[in-house]
C-alpha positions in Angstrom: 278.3 93.1 72.3 275.1 92.3 74.4 273.2 94.6 76.7 274.9 94.8 80.4 273.1 96.5 83.2 269.9 96.8 85.2 268.1 99.3 83.6 264.8 99.3 81.9 266.3 97.3 78.8 267.8 94.5 81.2 267.0 91.1 80.4 266.7 90.3 84.2 264.1 92.8 84.3 262.1 90.9 81.7 262.7 87.6 83.4 261.3 89.0 86.7 258.4 90.5 85.3 257.2 87.4 83.2 257.7 85.3 86.3 255.8 87.8 88.3 253.0 88.1 85.5 253.1 84.2 85.3 252.1 84.1 89.0 249.7 86.7 89.1 248.0 85.2 86.0 247.9 81.9 87.7 246.5 83.5 91.0 243.7 85.3 89.1 243.0 82.1 87.2 242.3 80.3 90.5 240.2 83.2 91.8 237.8 83.7 88.3 238.3 80.0 87.4 234.8 79.7 88.9 233.2 82.0 86.6 235.6 81.7 83.5 236.5 78.2 83.5 238.6 78.4 80.4 241.2 80.2 82.2 242.3 77.1 84.0 242.8 74.8 80.9 246.3 73.8 81.7 249.1 71.5 80.4 252.0 69.8 82.7 255.2 69.8 80.8 258.9 68.7 82.6 260.4 65.4 83.4 259.7 63.0 86.4 262.0 63.2 89.6 265.2 61.4 89.1 267.5 60.1 92.2 271.1 59.8 91.7 272.4 57.5 94.8 276.0 58.0 95.5 277.6 56.1 98.6 278.1 59.6 100.4 274.9 61.5 99.0 271.5 61.3 97.5 270.3 63.9 94.9 267.3 64.2 93.6 266.3 66.2 90.4 263.0 67.0 88.7 261.2 69.5 87.2 257.5 70.1 86.2 255.5 73.1 85.2 251.7 73.7 84.9 250.9 76.4 82.3 247.2 77.7 82.0 245.8 80.2 79.7 245.5 82.4 82.8 249.5 82.0 83.1 250.1 82.5 79.6 248.0 85.8 79.6 249.6 87.0 82.8 253.3 86.4 81.1 251.9 88.2 78.0 250.7 91.3 79.7 254.1 91.4 81.7 256.0 91.2 78.3 253.9 94.0 76.9 254.5 96.1 80.2 258.1 95.4 79.5 258.1 96.7 76.1 256.6 100.0 77.4 259.2 100.7 79.4 
């Protein structure tokens, strides 16, 4: 059986920490990018927007992620913090 709950071992906590760590890493990369330019080396992944036009509704879907060295470092630090819990 998988883990159920919201305690320190929760997969939801891991997900939240990685998202927050990635955001903080990206923000720090933007701030420190002038001095440490390698932090802003990035790659975009995803798929372009696609529109499904039905007669009564129009749905637009798309996803694109821009991942930089700073983003990866933030996510890695968040994962390490999660392991310490």
